Every structure is written in structure tokens, then in C-alpha cells.
N, CA, C and O atoms as CSV, one atom per row, in Angstrom:
chain,resi,resn,atom,element,x,y,z
A,1,MET,N,N,0.835,-1.163,0.000
A,1,MET,CA,C,0.000,0.000,0.000
A,1,MET,C,C,0.893,1.244,0.000
A,1,MET,O,O,1.657,1.467,0.939
A,2,THR,N,N,0.793,2.020,-1.021
A,2,THR,CA,C,1.574,3.235,-1.147
A,2,THR,C,C,0.914,4.362,-0.359
A,2,THR,O,O,-0.303,4.539,-0.415
A,3,ILE,N,N,1.716,5.112,0.369
A,3,ILE,CA,C,1.204,6.220,1.175
A,3,ILE,C,C,1.605,7.527,0.507
A,3,ILE,O,O,2.788,7.805,0.312
A,4,ARG,N,N,0.600,8.320,0.162
A,4,ARG,CA,C,0.827,9.622,-0.468
A,4,ARG,C,C,0.414,10.720,0.485
A,4,ARG,O,O,-0.445,10.524,1.345
A,5,ALA,N,N,1.035,11.884,0.326
A,5,ALA,CA,C,0.701,13.021,1.177
A,5,ALA,C,C,0.715,14.288,0.336
A,5,ALA,O,O,1.328,14.343,-0.730
A,6,THR,N,N,0.025,15.303,0.841
A,6,THR,CA,C,-0.049,16.598,0.179
A,6,THR,C,C,0.481,17.655,1.132
A,6,THR,O,O,0.152,17.657,2.318
A,7,TRP,N,N,1.299,18.550,0.608
A,7,TRP,CA,C,1.831,19.626,1.426
A,7,TRP,C,C,0.771,20.709,1.534
A,7,TRP,O,O,0.194,21.108,0.522
A,8,THR,N,N,0.503,21.195,2.745
A,8,THR,CA,C,-0.608,22.103,2.983
A,8,THR,C,C,-0.388,23.492,2.395
A,8,THR,O,O,-1.361,24.213,2.174
A,9,PHE,N,N,0.849,23.891,2.137
A,9,PHE,CA,C,1.114,25.253,1.678
A,9,PHE,C,C,0.854,25.452,0.191
A,9,PHE,O,O,0.318,26.489,-0.200
A,10,ASP,N,N,1.216,24.491,-0.641
A,10,ASP,CA,C,1.015,24.688,-2.078
A,10,ASP,C,C,0.395,23.475,-2.778
A,10,ASP,O,O,0.471,23.372,-4.002
A,11,ASP,N,N,-0.211,22.564,-2.030
A,11,ASP,CA,C,-0.901,21.379,-2.560
A,11,ASP,C,C,-0.018,20.495,-3.430
A,11,ASP,O,O,-0.497,19.887,-4.387
A,12,GLN,N,N,1.250,20.423,-3.107
A,12,GLN,CA,C,2.176,19.534,-3.801
A,12,GLN,C,C,1.955,18.115,-3.281
A,12,GLN,O,O,1.920,17.908,-2.068
A,13,ALA,N,N,1.807,17.141,-4.167
A,13,ALA,CA,C,1.590,15.744,-3.780
A,13,ALA,C,C,2.889,14.967,-3.921
A,13,ALA,O,O,3.689,15.218,-4.822
A,14,LYS,N,N,3.086,14.009,-3.002
A,14,LYS,CA,C,4.325,13.240,-3.000
A,14,LYS,C,C,4.048,11.858,-2.425
A,14,LYS,O,O,3.240,11.715,-1.507
A,15,THR,N,N,4.714,10.845,-2.958
A,15,THR,CA,C,4.644,9.512,-2.390
A,15,THR,C,C,5.673,9.432,-1.271
A,15,THR,O,O,6.873,9.560,-1.513
A,16,ILE,N,N,5.204,9.222,-0.057
A,16,ILE,CA,C,6.100,9.196,1.101
A,16,ILE,C,C,6.703,7.816,1.293
A,16,ILE,O,O,7.921,7.683,1.420
A,17,LEU,N,N,5.868,6.794,1.317
A,17,LEU,CA,C,6.342,5.425,1.499
A,17,LEU,C,C,5.766,4.536,0.417
A,17,LEU,O,O,4.581,4.610,0.092
A,18,GLY,N,N,6.617,3.702,-0.130
A,18,GLY,CA,C,6.174,2.759,-1.145
A,18,GLY,C,C,5.720,1.447,-0.526
A,18,GLY,O,O,5.574,1.338,0.692
A,19,ASN,N,N,5.501,0.465,-1.369
A,19,ASN,CA,C,5.004,-0.829,-0.902
A,19,ASN,C,C,6.043,-1.599,-0.095
A,19,ASN,O,O,5.679,-2.377,0.787
A,20,TRP,N,N,7.299,-1.402,-0.372
A,20,TRP,CA,C,8.369,-2.197,0.228
A,20,TRP,C,C,9.207,-1.391,1.209
A,20,TRP,O,O,10.405,-1.645,1.332
A,21,HIS,N,N,8.619,-0.431,1.908
A,21,HIS,CA,C,9.396,0.457,2.763
A,21,HIS,C,C,10.082,-0.274,3.912
A,21,HIS,O,O,11.174,0.127,4.314
A,22,ARG,N,N,9.492,-1.314,4.445
A,22,ARG,CA,C,10.145,-2.061,5.529
A,22,ARG,C,C,11.359,-2.827,5.035
A,22,ARG,O,O,12.365,-2.923,5.738
A,23,LEU,N,N,11.272,-3.367,3.839
A,23,LEU,CA,C,12.419,-4.072,3.267
A,23,LEU,C,C,13.570,-3.108,3.006
A,23,LEU,O,O,14.721,-3.428,3.301
A,24,TRP,N,N,13.271,-1.921,2.450
A,24,TRP,CA,C,14.325,-0.941,2.196
A,24,TRP,C,C,14.971,-0.486,3.492
A,24,TRP,O,O,16.183,-0.278,3.545
A,25,CYS,N,N,14.173,-0.331,4.531
A,25,CYS,CA,C,14.715,0.065,5.840
A,25,CYS,C,C,15.591,-1.049,6.409
A,25,CYS,O,O,16.635,-0.768,6.998
A,26,LEU,N,N,15.194,-2.281,6.246
A,26,LEU,CA,C,15.967,-3.410,6.745
A,26,LEU,C,C,17.295,-3.547,5.994
A,26,LEU,O,O,18.333,-3.798,6.605
A,27,LEU,N,N,17.256,-3.382,4.668
A,27,LEU,CA,C,18.465,-3.571,3.873
A,27,LEU,C,C,19.423,-2.378,3.944
A,27,LEU,O,O,20.637,-2.564,4.029
A,28,PHE,N,N,18.889,-1.168,3.911
A,28,PHE,CA,C,19.756,-0.002,3.783
A,28,PHE,C,C,19.832,0.858,5.043
A,28,PHE,O,O,20.683,1.744,5.123
A,29,GLY,N,N,18.971,0.623,6.022
A,29,GLY,CA,C,19.061,1.269,7.319
A,29,GLY,C,C,19.079,2.781,7.271
A,29,GLY,O,O,18.091,3.409,6.888
A,30,SER,N,N,20.200,3.366,7.659
A,30,SER,CA,C,20.285,4.819,7.768
A,30,SER,C,C,20.199,5.508,6.405
A,30,SER,O,O,19.751,6.652,6.330
A,31,PHE,N,N,20.613,4.846,5.338
A,31,PHE,CA,C,20.501,5.456,4.010
A,31,PHE,C,C,19.038,5.633,3.602
A,31,PHE,O,O,18.706,6.577,2.885
A,32,HIS,N,N,18.176,4.744,4.048
A,32,HIS,CA,C,16.742,4.869,3.784
A,32,HIS,C,C,16.196,6.134,4.437
A,32,HIS,O,O,15.429,6.873,3.821
A,33,TYR,N,N,16.592,6.381,5.683
A,33,TYR,CA,C,16.127,7.584,6.378
A,33,TYR,C,C,16.741,8.840,5.777
A,33,TYR,O,O,16.073,9.872,5.715
A,34,LEU,N,N,17.979,8.785,5.338
A,34,LEU,CA,C,18.591,9.942,4.673
A,34,LEU,C,C,17.857,10.280,3.383
A,34,LEU,O,O,17.643,11.453,3.077
A,35,PHE,N,N,17.475,9.266,2.633
A,35,PHE,CA,C,16.752,9.483,1.385
A,35,PHE,C,C,15.392,10.131,1.634
A,35,PHE,O,O,14.933,10.940,0.826
A,36,ASN,N,N,14.741,9.779,2.754
A,36,ASN,CA,C,13.439,10.356,3.089
A,36,ASN,C,C,13.559,11.687,3.815
A,36,ASN,O,O,12.548,12.354,4.033
A,37,GLY,N,N,14.758,12.089,4.193
A,37,GLY,CA,C,14.958,13.373,4.847
A,37,GLY,C,C,14.790,13.345,6.351
A,37,GLY,O,O,14.668,14.401,6.973
A,38,VAL,N,N,14.781,12.175,6.947
A,38,VAL,CA,C,14.620,12.031,8.390
A,38,VAL,C,C,16.024,11.881,8.985
A,38,VAL,O,O,16.468,10.771,9.276
A,39,PHE,N,N,16.717,13.014,9.163
A,39,PHE,CA,C,18.130,12.991,9.485
A,39,PHE,C,C,18.425,12.521,10.906
A,39,PHE,O,O,19.424,11.836,11.125
A,40,LEU,N,N,17.589,12.869,11.869
A,40,LEU,CA,C,17.822,12.437,13.242
A,40,LEU,C,C,17.729,10.914,13.361
A,40,LEU,O,O,18.550,10.290,14.034
A,41,TRP,N,N,16.739,10.327,12.716
A,41,TRP,CA,C,16.602,8.872,12.765
A,41,TRP,C,C,17.694,8.184,11.955
A,41,TRP,O,O,18.073,7.055,12.265
A,42,ALA,N,N,18.204,8.851,10.921
A,42,ALA,CA,C,19.324,8.283,10.173
A,42,ALA,C,C,20.555,8.197,11.058
A,42,ALA,O,O,21.265,7.191,11.042
A,43,LEU,N,N,20.814,9.244,11.830
A,43,LEU,CA,C,21.946,9.237,12.744
A,43,LEU,C,C,21.756,8.186,13.834
A,43,LEU,O,O,22.691,7.459,14.168
A,44,LEU,N,N,20.562,8.107,14.383
A,44,LEU,CA,C,20.278,7.113,15.414
A,44,LEU,C,C,20.399,5.696,14.860
A,44,LEU,O,O,20.896,4.803,15.546
A,45,SER,N,N,19.958,5.486,13.644
A,45,SER,CA,C,20.077,4.179,13.009
A,45,SER,C,C,21.529,3.824,12.749
A,45,SER,O,O,21.910,2.657,12.851
A,46,LEU,N,N,22.330,4.798,12.420
A,46,LEU,CA,C,23.754,4.559,12.177
A,46,LEU,C,C,24.483,4.221,13.476
A,46,LEU,O,O,25.339,3.338,13.500
A,47,LEU,N,N,24.141,4.928,14.559
A,47,LEU,CA,C,24.814,4.708,15.841
A,47,LEU,C,C,24.420,3.391,16.500
A,47,LEU,O,O,25.242,2.775,17.178
A,48,THR,N,N,23.198,2.955,16.316
A,48,THR,CA,C,22.721,1.717,16.946
A,48,THR,C,C,22.528,0.619,15.921
A,48,THR,O,O,21.546,-0.121,15.981
A,49,ALA,N,N,23.443,0.504,14.991
A,49,ALA,CA,C,23.288,-0.446,13.893
A,49,ALA,C,C,23.161,-1.892,14.381
A,49,ALA,O,O,22.424,-2.677,13.785
A,50,SER,N,N,23.849,-2.243,15.428
A,50,SER,CA,C,23.777,-3.633,15.881
A,50,SER,C,C,22.642,-3.856,16.878
A,50,SER,O,O,22.058,-4.940,16.900
A,51,GLY,N,N,22.317,-2.870,17.696
A,51,GLY,CA,C,21.334,-3.056,18.751
A,51,GLY,C,C,19.898,-3.046,18.283
A,51,GLY,O,O,19.111,-3.887,18.717
A,52,LEU,N,N,19.529,-2.122,17.411
A,52,LEU,CA,C,18.133,-1.979,16.992
A,52,LEU,C,C,17.936,-2.305,15.518
A,52,LEU,O,O,17.040,-1.754,14.879
A,53,TRP,N,N,18.743,-3.175,14.981
A,53,TRP,CA,C,18.721,-3.471,13.552
A,53,TRP,C,C,17.358,-3.995,13.099
A,53,TRP,O,O,16.881,-3.608,12.032
A,54,ALA,N,N,16.731,-4.852,13.873
A,54,ALA,CA,C,15.438,-5.413,13.480
A,54,ALA,C,C,14.273,-4.564,13.958
A,54,ALA,O,O,13.154,-4.757,13.484
A,55,GLY,N,N,14.488,-3.641,14.867
A,55,GLY,CA,C,13.401,-2.840,15.410
A,55,GLY,C,C,12.979,-1.691,14.528
A,55,GLY,O,O,11.795,-1.356,14.477
A,56,PHE,N,N,13.919,-1.079,13.833
A,56,PHE,CA,C,13.590,0.070,13.004
A,56,PHE,C,C,12.625,-0.256,11.858
A,56,PHE,O,O,11.711,0.534,11.624
A,57,PRO,N,N,12.773,-1.365,11.135
A,57,PRO,CA,C,11.792,-1.650,10.075
A,57,PRO,C,C,10.371,-1.843,10.592
A,57,PRO,O,O,9.412,-1.576,9.869
A,58,LEU,N,N,10.224,-2.299,11.825
A,58,LEU,CA,C,8.882,-2.500,12.366
A,58,LEU,C,C,8.165,-1.178,12.607
A,58,LEU,O,O,6.949,-1.093,12.440
A,59,PHE,N,N,8.914,-0.140,12.999
A,59,PHE,CA,C,8.329,1.160,13.294
A,59,PHE,C,C,8.613,2.194,12.214
A,59,PHE,O,O,8.418,3.390,12.436
A,60,ASN,N,N,9.068,1.751,11.055
A,60,ASN,CA,C,9.453,2.657,9.975
A,60,ASN,C,C,8.288,3.533,9.514
A,60,ASN,O,O,8.463,4.731,9.289
A,61,ARG,N,N,7.130,2.954,9.375
A,61,ARG,CA,C,5.968,3.714,8.901
A,61,ARG,C,C,5.623,4.850,9.855
A,61,ARG,O,O,5.386,5.976,9.419
A,62,ALA,N,N,5.592,4.567,11.136
A,62,ALA,CA,C,5.260,5.587,12.133
A,62,ALA,C,C,6.325,6.678,12.188
A,62,ALA,O,O,5.998,7.856,12.337
A,63,ILE,N,N,7.579,6.299,12.071
A,63,ILE,CA,C,8.677,7.272,12.132
A,63,ILE,C,C,8.590,8.251,10.966
A,63,ILE,O,O,8.646,9.464,11.165
A,64,VAL,N,N,8.454,7.732,9.764
A,64,VAL,CA,C,8.442,8.583,8.569
A,64,VAL,C,C,7.161,9.413,8.502
A,64,VAL,O,O,7.217,10.596,8.167
A,65,LEU,N,N,6.017,8.822,8.813
A,65,LEU,CA,C,4.764,9.571,8.764
A,65,LEU,C,C,4.741,10.697,9.796
A,65,LEU,O,O,4.250,11.788,9.504
A,66,ARG,N,N,5.257,10.453,10.983
A,66,ARG,CA,C,5.308,11.490,12.008
A,66,ARG,C,C,6.226,12.631,11.583
A,66,ARG,O,O,5.926,13.798,11.836
A,67,HIS,N,N,7.342,12.298,10.941
A,67,HIS,CA,C,8.258,13.335,10.462
A,67,HIS,C,C,7.576,14.241,9.433
A,67,HIS,O,O,7.656,15.465,9.528
A,68,TYR,N,N,6.912,13.636,8.458
A,68,TYR,CA,C,6.252,14.433,7.428
A,68,TYR,C,C,5.051,15.199,7.979
A,68,TYR,O,O,4.770,16.305,7.517
A,69,TYR,N,N,4.341,14.642,8.947
A,69,TYR,CA,C,3.215,15.333,9.559
A,69,TYR,C,C,3.679,16.598,10.281
A,69,TYR,O,O,3.020,17.635,10.208
A,70,ARG,N,N,4.798,16.512,10.968
A,70,ARG,CA,C,5.340,17.687,11.671
A,70,ARG,C,C,5.840,18.762,10.708
A,70,ARG,O,O,5.887,19.940,11.063
A,71,LYS,N,N,6.209,18.365,9.502
A,71,LYS,CA,C,6.670,19.323,8.498
A,71,LYS,C,C,5.523,19.983,7.729
A,71,LYS,O,O,5.760,20.895,6.936
A,72,GLY,N,N,4.291,19.538,7.952
A,72,GLY,CA,C,3.144,20.163,7.308
A,72,GLY,C,C,2.506,19.336,6.209
A,72,GLY,O,O,1.649,19.846,5.487
A,73,TRP,N,N,2.890,18.088,6.058
A,73,TRP,CA,C,2.293,17.220,5.052
A,73,TRP,C,C,1.066,16.534,5.633
A,73,TRP,O,O,1.057,16.165,6.807
A,74,VAL,N,N,0.031,16.361,4.817
A,74,VAL,CA,C,-1.212,15.710,5.247
A,74,VAL,C,C,-1.409,14.465,4.391
A,74,VAL,O,O,-1.359,14.524,3.163
A,75,GLN,N,N,-1.634,13.335,5.063
A,75,GLN,CA,C,-1.802,12.085,4.349
A,75,GLN,C,C,-3.118,12.081,3.588
A,75,GLN,O,O,-4.145,12.520,4.105
A,76,GLU,N,N,-3.081,11.583,2.356
A,76,GLU,CA,C,-4.280,11.514,1.519
A,76,GLU,C,C,-5.133,10.325,1.874
A,76,GLU,O,O,-6.183,10.114,1.267
């Protein structure tokens, strides 16, 4: 299920998460968060690479959606 959002300021639409977002997070870790612009979680993922390796993909959807919601994006 693809998740799309619209920016409230100029109605720009963007696909935030694709169908395989958990797999990309599992395989690429901090690079996945860097690509989505979630820099704090990218740093945290890089620092705790061995400890929380399996935990981040489980909460990936909530992390990315919360980041975009705080930036002013509204889920469609």
C-alpha cells in the first residue's frame, strides 16, 4: 500500500512510502532515512546499527509519517 501526502502550503503531492518500505529500511538502514529526509533517525540508526537493527523496520511507517506530519504534510 503506497502512502501519499499533500503539502498544505502549495498542494504539492508526494509519495512518502512505497510498498516495500520495511524491506528498504531493513536492507539499507540509515541510508533509507537519509533518502526520506529524516536525518535524526538516520543518525540514530547509524549509531545503533547492531542493537536496533530489526526494530527500526517494524516502526518505519510511524517514524516517517510522524516526520512528514510535523513538516506540514497531510496524508491523503
